[in-house]
Structures are given as C-alpha cells and as structure tokens.
N, CA, C and O atoms as CSV, one atom per row, in Angstrom:
chain,resi,resn,atom,element,x,y,z
A,1,UNK,N,N,0.818,-1.187,0.000
A,1,UNK,CA,C,0.000,0.000,0.000
A,1,UNK,C,C,0.869,1.261,0.000
A,1,UNK,O,O,0.522,2.257,-0.634
A,2,UNK,N,N,1.996,1.214,0.710
A,2,UNK,CA,C,2.887,2.356,0.738
A,2,UNK,C,C,3.505,2.604,-0.625
A,2,UNK,O,O,3.724,3.751,-1.016
A,3,UNK,N,N,3.785,1.528,-1.349
A,3,UNK,CA,C,4.364,1.690,-2.675
A,3,UNK,C,C,3.377,2.369,-3.620
A,3,UNK,O,O,3.768,3.144,-4.492
A,4,UNK,N,N,2.091,2.067,-3.433
A,4,UNK,CA,C,1.082,2.706,-4.269
A,4,UNK,C,C,1.018,4.205,-3.985
A,4,UNK,O,O,0.918,5.008,-4.913
A,5,UNK,N,N,1.075,4.584,-2.713
A,5,UNK,CA,C,1.038,6.001,-2.357
A,5,UNK,C,C,2.275,6.723,-2.875
A,5,UNK,O,O,2.169,7.845,-3.370
A,6,UNK,N,N,3.447,6.098,-2.768
A,6,UNK,CA,C,4.675,6.717,-3.252
A,6,UNK,C,C,4.674,6.861,-4.761
A,6,UNK,O,O,5.146,7.867,-5.291
A,7,UNK,N,N,4.144,5.854,-5.466
A,7,UNK,CA,C,4.140,5.931,-6.923
A,7,UNK,C,C,3.148,6.989,-7.403
A,7,UNK,O,O,3.359,7.600,-8.450
A,8,UNK,N,N,2.079,7.209,-6.657
A,8,UNK,CA,C,1.124,8.240,-7.046
A,8,UNK,C,C,1.709,9.636,-6.879
A,8,UNK,O,O,1.475,10.515,-7.709
A,9,UNK,N,N,2.456,9.838,-5.823
A,9,UNK,CA,C,3.024,11.151,-5.553
A,9,UNK,C,C,4.289,11.407,-6.364
A,9,UNK,O,O,4.739,12.549,-6.454
A,10,UNK,N,N,4.854,10.395,-6.937
A,10,UNK,CA,C,6.075,10.559,-7.695
A,10,UNK,C,C,7.315,10.551,-6.809
A,10,UNK,O,O,8.403,10.891,-7.273
A,11,UNK,N,N,7.171,10.171,-5.552
A,11,UNK,CA,C,8.295,10.115,-4.627
A,11,UNK,C,C,8.951,8.760,-4.760
A,11,UNK,O,O,8.289,7.723,-4.748
A,12,UNK,N,N,10.268,8.787,-4.888
A,12,UNK,CA,C,10.990,7.537,-5.042
A,12,UNK,C,C,12.038,7.439,-3.942
A,12,UNK,O,O,12.879,8.325,-3.795
A,13,UNK,N,N,11.983,6.374,-3.185
A,13,UNK,CA,C,12.935,6.144,-2.107
A,13,UNK,C,C,14.034,5.231,-2.644
A,13,UNK,O,O,13.779,4.101,-3.059
A,14,UNK,N,N,15.247,5.741,-2.625
A,14,UNK,CA,C,16.382,4.970,-3.120
A,14,UNK,C,C,17.291,4.606,-1.958
A,14,UNK,O,O,17.260,5.262,-0.917
A,15,UNK,N,N,18.092,3.577,-2.124
A,15,UNK,CA,C,19.051,3.225,-1.068
A,15,UNK,C,C,20.035,4.358,-0.761
A,15,UNK,O,O,20.465,4.514,0.381
A,16,UNK,N,N,20.385,5.138,-1.771
A,16,UNK,CA,C,21.292,6.266,-1.549
A,16,UNK,C,C,20.642,7.316,-0.649
A,16,UNK,O,O,21.304,7.878,0.223
A,17,UNK,N,N,19.365,7.580,-0.852
A,17,UNK,CA,C,18.648,8.550,-0.019
A,17,UNK,C,C,18.593,8.070,1.427
A,17,UNK,O,O,18.778,8.865,2.348
A,18,UNK,N,N,18.345,6.800,1.632
A,18,UNK,CA,C,18.311,6.241,2.992
A,18,UNK,C,C,19.685,6.349,3.634
A,18,UNK,O,O,19.797,6.704,4.807
A,19,UNK,N,N,20.732,6.046,2.873
A,19,UNK,CA,C,22.097,6.132,3.385
A,19,UNK,C,C,22.462,7.559,3.761
A,19,UNK,O,O,23.036,7.788,4.825
A,20,UNK,N,N,22.143,8.511,2.916
A,20,UNK,CA,C,22.463,9.905,3.192
A,20,UNK,C,C,21.692,10.445,4.391
A,20,UNK,O,O,22.254,11.161,5.219
A,21,UNK,N,N,20.409,10.106,4.490
A,21,UNK,CA,C,19.617,10.556,5.637
A,21,UNK,C,C,20.144,9.960,6.936
A,21,UNK,O,O,20.215,10.649,7.953
A,22,UNK,N,N,20.511,8.697,6.907
A,22,UNK,CA,C,21.059,8.054,8.093
A,22,UNK,C,C,22.403,8.647,8.495
A,22,UNK,O,O,22.696,8.792,9.682
A,23,UNK,N,N,23.211,8.986,7.508
A,23,UNK,CA,C,24.513,9.595,7.786
A,23,UNK,C,C,24.348,10.979,8.395
A,23,UNK,O,O,25.053,11.329,9.341
A,24,UNK,N,N,23.435,11.757,7.867
A,24,UNK,CA,C,23.180,13.091,8.416
A,24,UNK,C,C,22.710,12.986,9.865
A,24,UNK,O,O,23.176,13.738,10.722
A,25,UNK,N,N,21.810,12.077,10.141
A,25,UNK,CA,C,21.320,11.905,11.511
A,25,UNK,C,C,22.427,11.426,12.447
A,25,UNK,O,O,22.508,11.877,13.589
A,26,UNK,N,N,23.266,10.533,11.980
A,26,UNK,CA,C,24.366,10.041,12.814
A,26,UNK,C,C,25.339,11.166,13.157
A,26,UNK,O,O,25.824,11.246,14.285
A,27,UNK,N,N,25.624,12.030,12.193
A,27,UNK,CA,C,26.520,13.155,12.448
A,27,UNK,C,C,25.887,14.140,13.426
A,27,UNK,O,O,26.561,14.647,14.323
A,28,UNK,N,N,24.591,14.412,13.255
A,28,UNK,CA,C,23.898,15.337,14.149
A,28,UNK,C,C,23.907,14.822,15.583
A,28,UNK,O,O,24.012,15.614,16.520
A,29,UNK,N,N,23.800,13.524,15.769
A,29,UNK,CA,C,23.740,12.956,17.114
A,29,UNK,C,C,25.137,12.768,17.703
A,29,UNK,O,O,25.348,13.087,18.873
A,30,UNK,N,N,26.083,12.267,16.936
A,30,UNK,CA,C,27.370,11.864,17.502
A,30,UNK,C,C,28.367,13.009,17.677
A,30,UNK,O,O,29.044,13.079,18.703
A,31,UNK,N,N,28.468,13.885,16.718
A,31,UNK,CA,C,29.521,14.906,16.747
A,31,UNK,C,C,29.411,15.844,17.954
A,31,UNK,O,O,30.429,16.095,18.600
A,32,UNK,N,N,28.235,16.372,18.290
A,32,UNK,CA,C,28.182,17.249,19.471
A,32,UNK,C,C,28.609,16.549,20.758
A,32,UNK,O,O,29.283,17.151,21.594
A,33,UNK,N,N,28.228,15.293,20.924
A,33,UNK,CA,C,28.600,14.565,22.142
A,33,UNK,C,C,30.102,14.345,22.217
A,33,UNK,O,O,30.691,14.462,23.292
A,34,UNK,N,N,30.724,14.030,21.104
A,34,UNK,CA,C,32.176,13.833,21.085
A,34,UNK,C,C,32.895,15.145,21.377
A,34,UNK,O,O,33.864,15.167,22.135
A,35,UNK,N,N,32.431,16.226,20.785
A,35,UNK,CA,C,33.062,17.530,21.005
A,35,UNK,C,C,32.936,17.947,22.468
A,35,UNK,O,O,33.911,18.404,23.065
A,36,UNK,N,N,31.743,17.795,23.054
A,36,UNK,CA,C,31.552,18.167,24.461
A,36,UNK,C,C,32.425,17.304,25.362
A,36,UNK,O,O,33.015,17.811,26.317
A,37,UNK,N,N,32.516,16.025,25.077
A,37,UNK,CA,C,33.338,15.137,25.895
A,37,UNK,C,C,34.811,15.528,25.815
A,37,UNK,O,O,35.499,15.555,26.834
A,38,UNK,N,N,35.291,15.826,24.631
A,38,UNK,CA,C,36.697,16.222,24.479
A,38,UNK,C,C,36.971,17.549,25.180
A,38,UNK,O,O,37.990,17.703,25.853
A,39,UNK,N,N,36.068,18.497,25.020
A,39,UNK,CA,C,36.273,19.799,25.658
A,39,UNK,C,C,36.255,19.684,27.178
A,39,UNK,O,O,37.116,20.250,27.852
A,40,UNK,N,N,35.285,18.956,27.723
A,40,UNK,CA,C,35.222,18.861,29.183
A,40,UNK,C,C,36.377,18.063,29.760
A,40,UNK,O,O,36.815,18.345,30.875
A,41,UNK,N,N,36.878,17.087,29.041
A,41,UNK,CA,C,37.949,16.258,29.596
A,41,UNK,C,C,39.331,16.883,29.416
A,41,UNK,O,O,40.130,16.899,30.353
A,42,UNK,N,N,39.617,17.394,28.225
A,42,UNK,CA,C,40.963,17.886,27.948
A,42,UNK,C,C,41.137,19.385,28.188
A,42,UNK,O,O,42.177,19.816,28.684
A,43,UNK,N,N,40.130,20.176,27.841
A,43,UNK,CA,C,40.265,21.628,27.994
A,43,UNK,C,C,39.926,22.054,29.416
A,43,UNK,O,O,40.707,22.759,30.055
A,44,UNK,N,N,38.773,21.632,29.914
A,44,UNK,CA,C,38.368,22.002,31.270
A,44,UNK,C,C,38.990,21.102,32.331
A,44,UNK,O,O,39.037,21.474,33.503
A,45,UNK,N,N,39.462,19.942,31.941
A,45,UNK,CA,C,40.127,18.956,32.812
A,45,UNK,C,C,39.282,18.621,34.043
A,45,UNK,O,O,39.740,18.736,35.180
A,46,UNK,N,N,38.050,18.210,33.792
A,46,UNK,CA,C,37.153,17.825,34.876
A,46,UNK,C,C,37.281,16.334,35.165
A,46,UNK,O,O,37.990,15.610,34.465
A,47,UNK,N,N,36.583,15.888,36.207
A,47,UNK,CA,C,36.565,14.465,36.561
A,47,UNK,C,C,35.927,13.650,35.441
A,47,UNK,O,O,35.212,14.176,34.588
A,48,UNK,N,N,36.203,12.370,35.470
A,48,UNK,CA,C,35.642,11.479,34.455
A,48,UNK,C,C,34.124,11.391,34.579
A,48,UNK,O,O,33.423,11.328,33.569
A,49,UNK,N,N,33.612,11.387,35.808
A,49,UNK,CA,C,32.157,11.307,36.009
A,49,UNK,C,C,31.468,12.536,35.427
A,49,UNK,O,O,30.438,12.413,34.763
A,50,UNK,N,N,32.020,13.704,35.667
A,50,UNK,CA,C,31.428,14.929,35.122
A,50,UNK,C,C,31.517,14.935,33.595
A,50,UNK,O,O,30.579,15.353,32.916
A,51,UNK,N,N,32.627,14.477,33.071
A,51,UNK,CA,C,32.801,14.407,31.619
A,51,UNK,C,C,31.771,13.479,30.986
A,51,UNK,O,O,31.142,13.825,29.987
A,52,UNK,N,N,31.606,12.305,31.571
A,52,UNK,CA,C,30.619,11.354,31.035
A,52,UNK,C,C,29.197,11.881,31.175
A,52,UNK,O,O,28.371,11.692,30.283
A,53,UNK,N,N,28.913,12.534,32.280
A,53,UNK,CA,C,27.571,13.098,32.482
A,53,UNK,C,C,27.265,14.158,31.429
A,53,UNK,O,O,26.167,14.184,30.874
A,54,UNK,N,N,28.226,15.025,31.153
A,54,UNK,CA,C,28.023,16.048,30.121
A,54,UNK,C,C,27.839,15.414,28.751
A,54,UNK,O,O,26.997,15.857,27.969
A,55,UNK,N,N,28.619,14.381,28.456
A,55,UNK,CA,C,28.483,13.696,27.177
A,55,UNK,C,C,27.138,13.021,27.008
A,55,UNK,O,O,26.547,13.064,25.929
A,56,UNK,N,N,26.649,12.393,28.076
A,56,UNK,CA,C,25.347,11.715,28.005
A,56,UNK,C,C,24.209,12.722,27.879
A,56,UNK,O,O,23.262,12.500,27.125
A,57,UNK,N,N,24.299,13.832,28.618
A,57,UNK,CA,C,23.263,14.870,28.488
A,57,UNK,C,C,23.248,15.433,27.071
A,57,UNK,O,O,22.182,15.687,26.511
A,58,UNK,N,N,24.416,15.624,26.501
A,58,UNK,CA,C,24.496,16.121,25.132
A,58,UNK,C,C,23.901,15.120,24.147
A,58,UNK,O,O,23.245,15.511,23.181
A,59,UNK,N,N,24.127,13.834,24.387
A,59,UNK,CA,C,23.530,12.813,23.515
A,59,UNK,C,C,22.007,12.868,23.544
A,59,UNK,O,O,21.364,12.785,22.497
A,60,UNK,N,N,21.425,13.006,24.733
A,60,UNK,CA,C,19.967,13.071,24.825
A,60,UNK,C,C,19.412,14.309,24.130
A,60,UNK,O,O,18.385,14.235,23.456
A,61,UNK,N,N,20.076,15.429,24.287
A,61,UNK,CA,C,19.632,16.653,23.608
A,61,UNK,C,C,19.763,16.491,22.096
A,61,UNK,O,O,18.874,16.889,21.343
A,62,UNK,N,N,20.867,15.910,21.659
A,62,UNK,CA,C,21.087,15.710,20.221
A,62,UNK,C,C,20.088,14.707,19.638
A,62,UNK,O,O,19.673,14.842,18.488
A,63,UNK,N,N,19.704,13.705,20.427
A,63,UNK,CA,C,18.699,12.751,19.932
A,63,UNK,C,C,17.350,13.427,19.751
A,63,UNK,O,O,16.622,13.114,18.809
A,64,UNK,N,N,17.008,14.350,20.641
A,64,UNK,CA,C,15.768,15.104,20.474
A,64,UNK,C,C,15.795,15.951,19.219
A,64,UNK,O,O,14.810,16.021,18.484
A,65,UNK,N,N,16.937,16.599,18.975
A,65,UNK,CA,C,17.092,17.382,17.757
A,65,UNK,C,C,17.085,16.473,16.530
A,65,UNK,O,O,16.498,16.816,15.504
A,66,UNK,N,N,17.731,15.327,16.634
A,66,UNK,CA,C,17.755,14.377,15.522
A,66,UNK,C,C,16.376,13.852,15.175
A,66,UNK,O,O,16.085,13.577,14.011
A,67,UNK,N,N,15.524,13.713,16.187
A,67,UNK,CA,C,14.148,13.256,15.952
A,67,UNK,C,C,13.391,14.280,15.115
A,67,UNK,O,O,12.657,13.917,14.197
A,68,UNK,N,N,13.571,15.562,15.433
A,68,UNK,CA,C,12.906,16.614,14.658
A,68,UNK,C,C,13.450,16.672,13.229
A,68,UNK,O,O,12.696,16.848,12.273
A,69,UNK,N,N,14.751,16.525,13.103
A,69,UNK,CA,C,15.366,16.549,11.766
A,69,UNK,C,C,14.921,15.332,10.963
A,69,UNK,O,O,14.710,15.439,9.755
A,70,UNK,N,N,14.776,14.189,11.604
A,70,UNK,CA,C,14.332,12.977,10.900
A,70,UNK,C,C,12.935,13.144,10.331
A,70,UNK,O,O,12.651,12.663,9.234
A,71,UNK,N,N,12.069,13.815,11.057
A,71,UNK,CA,C,10.721,14.074,10.536
A,71,UNK,C,C,10.788,14.926,9.273
A,71,UNK,O,O,10.074,14.667,8.304
A,72,UNK,N,N,11.645,15.940,9.287
A,72,UNK,CA,C,11.767,16.796,8.116
A,72,UNK,C,C,12.425,16.068,6.943
A,72,UNK,O,O,12.040,16.269,5.791
A,73,UNK,N,N,13.409,15.228,7.234
A,73,UNK,CA,C,14.063,14.459,6.166
A,73,UNK,C,C,13.110,13.432,5.559
A,73,UNK,O,O,13.226,13.101,4.379
A,74,UNK,N,N,12.180,12.934,6.350
A,74,UNK,CA,C,11.239,11.934,5.840
A,74,UNK,C,C,10.270,12.550,4.828
A,74,UNK,O,O,9.767,11.854,3.947
A,75,UNK,N,N,10.012,13.840,4.953
A,75,UNK,CA,C,9.076,14.466,4.021
A,75,UNK,C,C,9.734,14.945,2.741
A,75,UNK,O,O,9.050,15.253,1.764
A,76,UNK,N,N,11.055,15.009,2.741
A,76,UNK,CA,C,11.764,15.476,1.532
A,76,UNK,C,C,11.767,14.390,0.481
A,76,UNK,O,O,12.311,14.585,-0.606
C-alpha cells in the first residue's frame, strides 16, 4: 500500500537517499557529544564522572534534535 502512495506522488525512495539521511542523523547525534566530551575532559580537565555526564546529556539533547530533523528528512 505504501508503494502505491509513493508511486502516485512521484516520490521515489532509493538506497542512496536512505544512506544519506542516516549519515546526516548520525553526524547530528554523535559529533556534538564527542566535542563536548573532548572539551570537558581535555580543555576544562574535569573528573571522568562529570565528563561522562556532560556527554550523556548532550547525547539526549542531540537525539531530540535528531528526531525533529528525521521528521523533516522523511518528508523530503
């Protein structure tokens, strides 16, 4: 049934589109957490617990942003 709706609208889902959307979402989620972890550990030189806590909080925030971006990418 989904294929019928897609063919009517002229929207074509290709493996390349799925790969690119997944890559964009992975970058949006992973890069901020890695940057925050590196900054808190090496630049601010905080404890490991504080560093991990900041990284995990950043991951949750980035996942929320990634969810919104995924909705927009699904409509393109």
